[in-house]
C-alpha positions as CSV (number, residue, x, y, z in Angstrom):
1,M,-3.5,-74.9,32.2
2,N,-3.7,-71.3,32.5
3,K,-7.4,-70.7,31.0
4,Y,-10.7,-72.2,31.6
5,T,-13.9,-72.5,29.6
6,F,-17.3,-72.4,30.8
7,I,-21.1,-72.9,29.7
8,G,-23.5,-69.9,31.7
9,N,-27.0,-71.9,32.7
10,G,-28.7,-68.9,33.7
11,R,-28.3,-69.9,37.2
12,N,-24.5,-70.4,38.0
13,K,-22.8,-66.9,39.4
14,D,-20.0,-68.5,40.7
15,F,-16.9,-70.1,38.2
16,Y,-13.3,-71.4,40.2
17,F,-9.9,-72.3,38.8
18,T,-6.8,-73.6,40.3
19,F,-3.5,-72.5,38.3
20,P,-1.3,-70.1,39.9
21,F,-1.1,-66.2,39.6
22,F,0.8,-63.4,41.0
23,S,-1.9,-60.7,41.6
24,K,-5.7,-60.2,40.5
25,A,-4.4,-57.9,37.4
26,D,-3.3,-61.5,35.7
27,I,-6.8,-62.8,35.8
28,V,-8.6,-61.6,32.5
29,V,-12.2,-63.1,31.9
30,K,-14.3,-62.7,29.0
31,I,-18.3,-63.8,28.0
32,N,-18.1,-64.5,24.2
33,G,-14.7,-63.3,23.9
34,T,-15.5,-59.9,25.0
35,A,-14.2,-58.7,28.3
36,A,-16.6,-59.0,31.2
37,T,-17.9,-56.7,33.6
38,G,-19.9,-56.7,36.9
39,Y,-17.7,-59.5,38.5
40,G,-15.6,-60.2,41.1
41,I,-12.0,-62.0,42.1
42,F,-11.5,-64.2,45.0
43,C,-8.2,-65.4,45.5
44,I,-6.6,-68.7,47.2
45,P,-3.5,-67.5,48.9
46,G,-0.3,-69.8,48.5
47,T,0.8,-72.4,51.2
48,N,4.3,-70.6,50.6
49,N,3.9,-67.3,49.2
50,N,7.8,-67.0,48.2
51,D,6.6,-69.4,45.3
52,F,3.3,-67.9,44.2
53,P,1.4,-65.6,46.2
54,F,-2.0,-67.2,44.9
55,T,-3.0,-70.8,43.9
56,G,-6.6,-70.2,42.7
57,G,-9.7,-68.6,43.6
58,H,-13.2,-68.0,41.7
59,I,-15.0,-65.3,40.0
60,H,-18.4,-64.6,41.4
61,F,-21.0,-62.8,38.9
62,A,-23.0,-59.8,40.0
63,S,-25.7,-61.5,37.4
64,A,-25.9,-64.9,36.6
65,P,-24.0,-65.5,32.7
66,K,-27.1,-66.6,30.3
67,S,-27.2,-70.3,28.9
68,T,-26.2,-69.5,26.0
69,D,-23.1,-67.3,27.3
70,I,-19.5,-68.7,26.6
71,V,-17.3,-67.6,29.9
72,T,-13.3,-67.8,30.1
73,I,-10.9,-67.3,32.6
74,E,-7.2,-67.3,32.0
75,R,-4.2,-65.8,33.0
76,K,-2.5,-63.1,31.0
77,L,1.2,-62.2,33.6
78,Q,2.5,-58.7,32.2
79,L,5.7,-59.3,30.2
80,N,7.6,-56.9,32.5
81,R,10.9,-56.8,34.9
82,L,10.3,-57.3,38.4
83,I,13.5,-56.9,39.9
84,D,16.6,-55.0,39.1
85,Y,19.3,-57.2,40.8
86,Q,22.3,-54.9,41.5
87,P,25.9,-55.7,41.4
88,T,26.8,-54.4,44.9
89,V,23.7,-55.6,46.7
90,A,23.4,-59.0,48.2
91,L,20.6,-61.2,46.9
92,D,18.0,-62.4,48.7
93,P,17.0,-66.2,47.8
94,T,13.2,-65.2,48.3
95,T,13.3,-62.8,45.7
96,V,15.4,-64.7,43.5
97,N,12.9,-67.5,43.6
98,Q,9.4,-65.7,43.2
99,D,11.1,-63.8,40.6
100,M,12.6,-67.1,38.4
101,N,8.8,-68.6,39.1
102,Y,7.6,-65.1,37.8
103,F,9.7,-66.0,34.4
104,F,9.2,-69.6,34.2
105,E,5.1,-68.8,34.5
106,L,5.6,-66.5,31.2
107,L,7.7,-69.0,29.3
108,K,4.7,-71.3,29.8
109,D,2.1,-68.6,28.2
110,I,4.1,-67.4,25.7
111,K,4.6,-70.9,24.3
112,A,1.0,-71.7,25.0
113,N,0.3,-68.9,22.8
114,L,2.5,-69.5,20.3
115,S,1.2,-72.9,19.7
116,D,-2.3,-71.4,19.5
117,F,-0.7,-68.9,16.8
118,T,0.7,-71.4,15.2
119,Q,-2.2,-73.8,14.7
120,T,-4.7,-70.9,14.0
121,Y,-2.5,-69.7,11.0
122,A,-1.5,-73.0,9.8
123,E,-2.4,-72.3,6.3
124,F,-0.5,-69.6,5.9
125,T,2.7,-71.8,6.5
126,D,3.3,-72.6,2.9
127,A,4.1,-69.2,2.4
128,P,7.9,-68.7,2.2
129,T,8.7,-66.1,4.3
130,A,5.9,-67.1,6.8
131,Q,7.8,-70.7,7.0
132,N,11.1,-68.7,7.9
133,L,9.0,-66.5,10.4
134,L,8.2,-70.0,11.7
135,E,11.8,-71.4,12.0
136,R,13.0,-68.4,13.5
137,I,10.3,-69.0,16.3
138,N,11.1,-72.7,16.7
139,A,14.6,-71.7,17.0
140,V,13.9,-69.2,19.7
141,M,11.3,-71.5,21.6
142,D,14.6,-73.8,21.6
143,E,16.5,-71.2,22.9
144,I,14.0,-70.5,26.0
145,D,14.0,-74.1,26.8
146,T,17.8,-74.1,26.6
147,V,17.8,-70.9,28.9
148,T,14.7,-72.6,31.3
149,G,17.2,-75.4,31.8
150,Q,20.4,-73.4,32.6
151,I,18.1,-71.8,35.2
152,E,17.3,-74.8,36.9
153,D,20.8,-75.9,37.5
154,L,21.6,-72.3,38.9
155,G,24.8,-72.7,40.7
156,D,26.2,-69.1,41.6
157,I,25.4,-65.2,41.1
158,T,27.3,-64.8,38.2
159,T,25.4,-67.4,36.3
160,I,22.1,-65.8,37.6
161,R,22.4,-62.7,35.9
162,T,23.9,-64.3,32.7
163,N,20.8,-66.1,32.1
164,I,18.4,-63.8,33.4
165,T,19.8,-61.2,30.7
166,N,19.7,-64.0,27.9
167,L,16.3,-64.7,29.2
168,G,15.3,-61.2,28.1
169,T,17.3,-60.8,24.8
170,S,15.2,-64.5,23.7
171,I,12.2,-62.8,25.0
172,T,12.8,-60.1,23.0
173,N,13.8,-61.6,19.6
174,L,10.1,-63.6,20.1
175,T,8.7,-60.7,20.2
176,N,9.8,-59.1,17.2
177,S,9.3,-62.7,15.4
178,L,5.6,-62.6,16.3
179,D,5.5,-59.0,14.8
180,T,6.9,-59.7,12.0
181,L,4.8,-62.9,11.1
182,T,1.4,-60.9,12.2
183,S,2.0,-58.1,9.6
184,T,3.6,-61.4,7.0
185,V,-0.3,-63.0,8.0
186,G,-2.0,-59.6,7.3
187,T,-0.1,-59.3,3.8
188,H,-1.0,-62.6,2.9
189,T,-4.8,-62.1,4.0
190,T,-5.0,-58.7,1.6
191,D,-3.6,-61.1,-1.3
192,I,-6.2,-63.5,-0.5
193,S,-9.1,-61.1,-0.6
194,T,-7.8,-59.3,-3.6
195,L,-7.4,-62.9,-5.7
196,G,-10.9,-63.5,-4.5
197,T,-12.5,-60.3,-6.0
198,S,-10.2,-60.2,-9.4
199,K,-11.5,-61.3,-12.9
200,T,-10.1,-63.6,-15.1
201,N,-10.4,-64.5,-19.2
202,T,-12.4,-67.8,-18.8
203,D,-12.7,-70.6,-21.8
204,V,-16.4,-70.1,-22.5
205,N,-16.7,-73.9,-23.2
206,N,-15.3,-74.4,-19.6
207,I,-18.4,-72.0,-18.3
208,S,-21.3,-74.4,-16.6
209,A,-24.8,-74.2,-18.5
210,T,-26.1,-71.7,-15.6
211,G,-23.3,-69.6,-16.5
212,K,-24.0,-69.3,-19.8
213,T,-27.7,-68.4,-18.8
214,N,-26.8,-66.0,-17.2
215,I,-24.2,-64.1,-19.8
216,V,-27.1,-64.8,-22.5
217,A,-29.3,-62.7,-20.0
218,L,-26.8,-59.4,-19.1
219,S,-27.1,-59.1,-23.2
220,Q,-30.9,-59.0,-23.2
221,P,-32.7,-55.6,-23.4
222,D,-32.8,-53.4,-19.7
223,N,-36.4,-52.6,-19.9
224,S,-35.6,-50.1,-16.9
225,A,-33.5,-48.0,-18.2
226,T,-35.1,-46.8,-21.7
227,V,-34.4,-43.4,-23.1
228,A,-36.6,-42.0,-26.1
229,I,-34.9,-40.9,-28.8
230,T,-35.8,-37.9,-31.3
231,T,-38.0,-38.7,-34.3
232,T,-37.3,-35.4,-35.9
233,V,-36.0,-35.7,-39.4
234,N,-32.1,-34.9,-39.2
235,G,-32.1,-35.1,-35.6
236,T,-29.0,-37.3,-34.0
237,Y,-28.4,-39.4,-31.0
238,T,-25.3,-41.2,-30.1
239,C,-25.4,-44.2,-28.0
240,P,-24.0,-44.4,-24.8
241,K,-23.5,-48.1,-24.5
242,D,-23.9,-51.3,-26.3
243,G,-28.0,-52.2,-26.7
244,Y,-31.0,-51.7,-29.0
245,L,-32.9,-49.6,-31.0
246,F,-36.5,-49.7,-30.8
247,L,-38.6,-48.5,-33.2
248,S,-42.7,-48.1,-33.0
249,L,-44.9,-47.0,-36.0
250,Y,-48.8,-46.7,-36.0
251,S,-50.6,-44.4,-39.1
252,N,-53.6,-44.8,-41.4
253,T,-51.3,-42.8,-43.8
254,A,-49.9,-45.1,-46.5
255,S,-46.5,-45.8,-46.7
256,A,-45.4,-44.2,-43.0
257,Y,-41.5,-44.2,-42.4
258,L,-39.5,-44.2,-39.3
259,A,-36.2,-44.3,-40.3
260,Y,-32.7,-44.0,-39.2
261,Q,-29.3,-43.6,-40.9
262,S,-26.5,-45.4,-38.7
263,S,-22.6,-44.0,-38.5
264,L,-21.6,-47.6,-38.9
265,A,-22.0,-48.1,-42.4
266,T,-21.5,-51.7,-43.0
267,Y,-24.4,-52.4,-41.0
268,V,-27.5,-53.4,-42.0
269,N,-27.1,-51.3,-45.4
270,N,-26.6,-48.3,-43.1
271,I,-30.3,-47.9,-42.7
272,Y,-32.8,-49.1,-39.5
273,S,-36.2,-48.5,-40.4
274,I,-39.9,-49.4,-40.5
275,Y,-42.8,-48.9,-42.3
276,Q,-46.6,-48.4,-42.3
277,P,-47.7,-50.5,-45.4
278,A,-49.7,-49.1,-48.1
279,T,-53.2,-50.0,-47.2
280,G,-55.6,-49.6,-44.4
281,N,-54.4,-48.9,-40.9
282,G,-51.6,-50.8,-38.5
283,R,-49.3,-50.5,-36.1
284,Q,-45.2,-51.7,-36.8
285,A,-42.7,-52.2,-34.2
286,A,-39.2,-53.2,-34.4
287,M,-35.7,-53.5,-31.9
288,F,-32.1,-53.3,-33.5
289,A,-28.6,-53.9,-32.0
290,V,-26.7,-50.9,-32.1
291,Q,-23.2,-50.2,-30.2
292,K,-21.7,-47.9,-27.8
293,D,-21.1,-44.3,-29.9
294,E,-22.8,-45.1,-32.9
295,V,-24.5,-42.4,-33.8
296,L,-28.1,-42.5,-35.5
297,T,-29.6,-39.7,-37.7
298,C,-33.1,-39.8,-37.9
299,S,-33.3,-39.6,-41.9
300,L,-37.3,-40.6,-42.5
301,S,-39.9,-39.8,-40.0
302,S,-44.1,-39.7,-41.1
303,G,-47.3,-41.2,-39.6
304,Y,-50.0,-40.8,-37.1
305,S,-47.9,-41.9,-33.8
306,K,-44.0,-42.6,-34.1
307,S,-41.6,-43.2,-31.2
308,A,-38.0,-44.2,-30.8
309,Y,-35.9,-45.4,-27.8
310,F,-32.4,-46.9,-27.2
311,I,-32.3,-49.8,-24.5
312,P,-28.9,-51.0,-23.2
313,K,-27.7,-54.3,-22.7
314,K,-28.3,-55.4,-18.9
315,G,-24.6,-56.4,-19.1
316,V,-23.1,-53.0,-19.6
């Protein structure tokens, strides 16, 4: 295992690990998923430096991580070519041995990362494009296993050079496949986000009782957005949205009127009106549904106190 996870306790400053590595730059330390600071790396030298320079060590923090902190220590080998073998130069077995160890450990890290990546994005594997990419990745992993077996059976310098070249090609193909898969995952993530916010037509019979109540509430008057309308005779007002016309009249004059002619002649006989009865003082009020772009023309207006308001629906 090339990754260790610990939970801090507010007292412990030292955290130990036992996987092999080649330099301090190979060690990545994080706290709660973010790169950590304020620590030192203390290495355990390998008993045979031809195999691995270091076989473990520990991390020492200047300040102990809190009891709620998650500390991770993992190995991240660089995807670099360590040695360039020349055709005319004799191979040093010590150098080749350490070079092969580096490749083996790098392959292990890549394979572990591929497994984590596949599990993390398993929900996307039903997409044809993602499925094809996963098949390509599996093929590359099989190729890596084949090359690994060939390296284990190395017999001469020519085979070494051929297998190193093949290994580089396999790693390049794997990197390209991962880049393509990452792009595909990003595209599907965007599609899912769009699907979650898009709206579709729905059969009203399939809406829950709560949903129907909410729809009815949206069609009610929005009293926070009331607009005064002229009560001057022949004055006009164009309704900017679907809503309601509210009329109020108070008068001590018999048969006082507040009436509006609508541009939509088919509605309520072309008239919205309220009036004061012929006897005594009194107040009258009424509300009428009106439509967007309907033109209201004040045709009659009299009385002591009169007012008219346009109130949009909440749903608009």
